[in-house]
C-alpha positions as CSV (number, residue, x, y, z in Angstrom):
1,M,-0.1,0.5,0.4
2,A,1.0,3.8,-0.5
3,G,3.5,5.0,2.3
4,E,4.1,1.2,4.1
5,H,7.7,1.3,4.3
6,S,9.0,-2.2,3.8
7,D,12.7,-3.8,4.3
8,E,12.1,-5.5,2.0
9,S,12.6,-2.5,0.0
10,P,16.2,-2.5,-1.9
11,G,17.3,-0.1,0.4
12,G,15.9,-1.9,3.3
13,G,17.4,-5.0,2.7
14,I,20.5,-3.8,2.0
15,R,20.0,-1.9,5.7
16,S,19.2,-5.2,7.3
17,W,21.9,-7.2,5.9
18,L,25.0,-5.0,7.2
19,K,23.4,-4.8,10.9
20,K,23.6,-8.9,11.6
21,P,27.4,-8.9,10.9
22,V,27.1,-6.3,13.8
23,V,25.0,-8.1,15.9
24,W,26.6,-11.7,14.8
25,L,30.2,-10.4,15.8
26,G,29.2,-8.7,19.0
27,G,27.7,-12.1,20.2
28,I,31.0,-13.7,19.0
29,V,32.8,-10.8,21.5
30,V,29.8,-11.3,24.3
31,A,30.2,-14.7,24.5
32,A,34.7,-14.4,24.5
33,L,34.3,-12.0,27.1
34,G,32.1,-13.5,29.5
35,I,34.1,-16.8,29.0
36,A,37.8,-15.2,30.1
37,I,35.7,-13.2,32.9
38,T,34.2,-16.7,34.0
39,N,38.0,-18.3,33.8
40,A,39.3,-15.6,36.1
41,L,36.9,-15.6,38.3
42,V,37.5,-19.4,39.6
43,P,40.2,-18.8,41.3
44,W,39.1,-16.6,43.5
45,F,35.6,-17.7,43.7
46,G,37.0,-21.0,44.4
47,G,39.1,-19.2,46.8
48,L,36.2,-17.5,48.3
49,I,34.6,-20.2,49.3
50,D,38.1,-22.0,51.1
51,R,37.6,-19.3,52.7
52,A,34.1,-19.1,54.1
53,T,34.1,-23.0,54.7
54,E,37.4,-23.0,56.4
55,R,36.7,-23.6,60.2
56,G,38.8,-23.9,63.5
57,D,42.2,-21.5,63.8
58,V,44.4,-20.3,61.5
59,V,47.2,-22.6,63.1
60,T,46.3,-25.3,65.1
61,V,48.0,-26.6,68.2
62,V,49.3,-30.3,67.6
63,D,51.4,-30.3,70.5
64,A,52.4,-28.0,73.5
65,Q,54.3,-29.4,76.5
66,P,57.8,-29.0,79.1
67,Y,60.9,-31.0,78.6
68,R,63.7,-31.7,80.9
69,S,66.6,-29.7,78.6
70,D,70.3,-31.2,78.2
71,E,71.6,-27.3,78.3
72,V,70.2,-26.7,82.4
73,G,68.8,-30.4,83.3
74,G,66.1,-30.9,85.2
75,T,66.1,-28.9,88.2
76,V,62.5,-27.6,89.7
77,A,61.5,-25.8,92.6
78,F,58.0,-26.0,94.4
79,P,56.0,-23.7,96.8
80,P,56.5,-23.9,100.2
81,D,52.8,-25.4,100.6
82,R,54.1,-28.6,99.3
83,S,56.2,-31.2,101.1
84,F,57.2,-34.5,100.0
85,D,57.7,-37.6,102.6
86,E,59.5,-41.4,102.0
87,A,56.3,-42.5,100.5
88,D,56.7,-39.6,97.5
89,L,60.3,-39.9,97.3
90,A,59.4,-43.0,96.6
91,Q,56.9,-42.4,93.9
92,I,59.2,-40.0,92.2
93,N,62.4,-41.9,91.7
94,A,60.2,-44.7,90.4
95,S,58.5,-42.9,87.7
96,D,59.8,-43.2,84.0
97,D,60.0,-39.3,83.5
98,R,61.1,-38.1,86.9
99,F,60.8,-34.5,85.8
100,A,57.5,-34.1,83.9
101,Y,56.2,-36.0,87.2
102,L,57.6,-33.1,89.1
103,V,56.0,-30.6,86.7
104,D,52.7,-32.3,86.6
105,A,52.6,-32.2,90.4
106,G,53.1,-28.6,90.4
107,A,56.6,-27.9,90.2
108,S,58.1,-24.9,88.3
109,P,61.7,-25.6,86.1
110,V,64.4,-23.5,87.4
111,G,66.2,-20.6,85.7
112,R,64.7,-21.2,82.2
113,A,62.0,-23.2,81.3
114,F,62.2,-25.1,78.0
115,V,58.8,-25.7,76.1
116,R,57.9,-27.8,72.6
117,I,55.4,-26.6,70.6
118,L,54.0,-28.1,67.0
119,L,52.0,-26.2,65.2
120,E,49.8,-27.1,62.0
121,G,48.8,-24.7,59.3
122,N,45.0,-24.7,59.1
123,R,44.1,-22.8,55.5
124,S,44.1,-23.7,52.5
125,D,46.5,-20.7,50.7
126,G,49.1,-20.4,54.2
127,V,49.8,-18.6,56.9
128,R,52.7,-17.1,58.6
129,I,53.8,-16.7,61.8
130,V,54.6,-13.1,62.1
131,D,55.3,-12.0,65.8
132,A,55.3,-14.2,69.0
133,G,54.8,-12.2,72.4
134,I,54.2,-13.7,75.9
135,D,51.6,-13.2,78.5
136,R,53.0,-13.8,82.1
137,D,52.0,-13.3,86.0
138,C,55.1,-13.2,87.9
139,A,55.2,-13.3,91.9
140,E,58.3,-14.3,94.5
141,P,60.5,-16.7,93.8
142,L,59.8,-20.0,94.9
143,D,61.2,-20.9,98.5
144,G,59.7,-24.6,99.1
145,S,61.2,-28.0,97.9
146,L,64.3,-27.8,95.4
147,F,65.0,-30.9,93.2
148,V,68.0,-30.7,92.2
149,E,69.2,-31.9,88.8
150,P,71.9,-30.8,86.5
151,P,72.6,-30.9,82.9
152,G,74.5,-33.5,81.2
153,G,75.0,-32.1,78.1
154,A,75.1,-29.5,75.3
155,E,71.9,-28.9,73.7
156,E,72.1,-26.9,70.3
157,S,68.7,-26.2,68.6
158,I,66.9,-23.4,66.5
159,R,64.6,-21.1,69.2
160,L,62.6,-18.7,70.6
161,D,63.7,-17.5,74.0
162,F,62.5,-14.4,76.4
163,D,63.8,-12.7,78.9
164,L,60.8,-12.7,81.7
165,D,62.5,-10.3,83.5
166,A,62.9,-7.5,80.8
167,D,59.8,-5.1,80.6
168,D,59.2,-6.0,77.5
169,P,60.2,-9.6,76.5
170,V,60.4,-10.0,73.0
171,A,61.5,-13.0,70.6
172,T,65.4,-13.9,70.8
173,T,67.2,-16.6,69.2
174,E,71.3,-17.1,69.2
175,G,72.7,-14.9,66.0
176,G,75.7,-14.9,63.7
177,D,78.6,-13.4,66.6
178,G,76.5,-15.6,69.0
179,Q,74.7,-12.9,70.8
180,P,70.8,-12.6,71.2
181,A,69.0,-11.4,67.6
182,Q,65.8,-10.3,67.7
183,F,63.7,-13.0,65.6
184,F,61.0,-10.9,64.3
185,P,60.3,-8.8,62.2
186,A,63.5,-10.4,60.5
187,Q,62.6,-14.2,60.0
188,T,58.9,-15.0,59.7
189,I,57.6,-18.8,59.3
190,S,55.5,-19.4,57.2
191,L,53.0,-22.7,57.2
192,A,51.2,-24.7,54.1
193,E,47.5,-26.3,55.0
194,D,48.4,-29.0,57.1
195,E,52.6,-28.0,57.4
196,Q,53.9,-28.6,60.7
197,V,56.9,-26.8,62.6
198,P,57.7,-27.8,65.7
199,L,59.5,-24.8,67.8
200,I,61.1,-24.8,71.6
201,V,60.3,-21.3,73.3
202,T,62.6,-20.8,76.7
203,A,61.9,-18.7,79.3
204,A,64.2,-17.6,81.7
205,T,64.4,-15.3,85.1
206,T,66.9,-14.9,87.8
207,E,64.6,-12.5,89.7
208,Q,60.8,-14.4,90.4
209,S,57.9,-16.8,89.4
210,C,56.4,-16.8,86.3
211,E,53.0,-18.4,85.0
212,F,53.1,-17.4,81.2
213,R,51.7,-18.5,78.2
214,V,53.0,-17.8,74.3
215,R,51.3,-15.4,72.0
216,F,51.9,-16.1,68.1
217,T,50.6,-13.7,66.5
218,V,49.4,-15.2,62.5
219,L,48.4,-13.3,59.4
220,H,46.1,-15.1,56.9
221,G,45.8,-13.1,53.9
222,D,45.4,-9.4,55.3
223,D,44.0,-10.7,58.7
224,E,46.0,-10.6,61.7
225,T,44.8,-13.0,64.6
226,S,46.5,-14.1,67.8
227,V,46.7,-17.5,68.8
228,L,47.8,-18.7,73.2
229,V,49.8,-21.1,74.0
230,P,48.4,-23.0,76.2
231,D,44.7,-21.3,75.2
232,A,43.2,-19.8,78.7
233,A,40.9,-23.3,79.0
234,E,44.8,-25.2,79.8
235,P,47.3,-24.8,83.2
236,P,49.7,-21.8,82.1
237,F,53.2,-23.0,81.4
238,R,55.9,-22.1,84.5
239,V,59.1,-20.9,85.8
240,T,60.7,-19.8,88.6
241,A,64.1,-18.2,89.8
242,Q,67.4,-20.1,91.9
243,I,68.0,-19.0,95.0
244,D,70.2,-19.9,97.6
245,E,70.2,-23.7,98.2
246,R,69.9,-22.5,102.0
247,A,66.4,-20.4,101.6
248,Y,64.1,-23.4,100.5
249,D,62.1,-25.5,102.9
250,S,64.3,-28.8,101.8
251,V,66.7,-30.3,99.2
252,F,66.8,-33.5,97.4
253,L,69.5,-34.4,94.9
254,G,69.5,-36.7,92.0
255,G,70.8,-37.6,88.4
256,V,74.6,-36.2,88.2
257,A,73.8,-33.8,91.1
258,C,74.1,-37.8,93.0
259,G,76.3,-40.0,91.7
260,G,73.5,-40.4,88.6
261,G,71.3,-42.0,90.9
262,D,67.6,-41.7,92.6
263,F,66.9,-38.4,94.3
264,V,67.8,-38.6,98.3
265,R,66.9,-35.7,100.9
266,A,69.8,-33.8,101.2
267,S,71.2,-33.7,105.6
268,D,72.9,-30.7,107.4
269,E,76.6,-32.0,106.3
270,Y,75.8,-31.3,102.4
271,F,75.2,-27.6,103.9
272,A,78.0,-27.1,105.9
273,T,80.2,-28.8,103.0
274,G,78.2,-29.3,99.7
275,I,79.5,-33.1,99.5
276,E,76.4,-35.7,100.0
277,P,77.5,-38.6,102.1
278,A,74.1,-40.6,100.5
279,C,75.4,-39.6,96.9
280,Q,79.2,-41.3,97.2
281,G,80.2,-45.2,97.2
């Protein structure tokens, strides 16, 4: 009909044909971009899903135990409200691990406490331990019963040492010159998922008696968290300063202090001469 327009006209047909390749090409470009964008986002979404579904602390504490070090021996002290009779002494001497027995009974290592801590990474994209500190509660040195078991050799280990008498204890390790060097932030500890790292932490005092926990600062991506060892639900680690042996309520000598044998109660002669007759022969 007159006045009607149709794309079937020569001019309209050309215009329609010209439009179709543009639409077709645009569809290919959009589809290609969609695939590229999707492929680029897959790892991101995967990581997001992993982070959303992962549970628990970024670092798992597999084990944390005080132990007898060959460097300082197994000398321990008790508060004054704990006494020992001959039956108690027999039980101590009969135990497979006298140091562990005494610590479990409430003793504090004297001078320096050694702790083995086993940590495990708990994130698929890994974490880093970037710092370590000490939470402490200190009082006067213990002066109850002293169990003397000197060291029998030397021990060399990579470890984190803390001076509890310092105003702000920081983790140190032995430097190349043999002197203490601050461990963090010059060094960090990386942990992949399920990777384990054993650490030796020591805490020393010459002035006081302390309960303490180790606080690790852990970086996961941009998030920083703290992991307390042992946690608040568990008993803390302990250490006490060495004082004059005559100031203790009682002293027991064992190991190399008594011919390599069992603990015996120190006699008056020991305090007068430094020699215990029961440990001779």
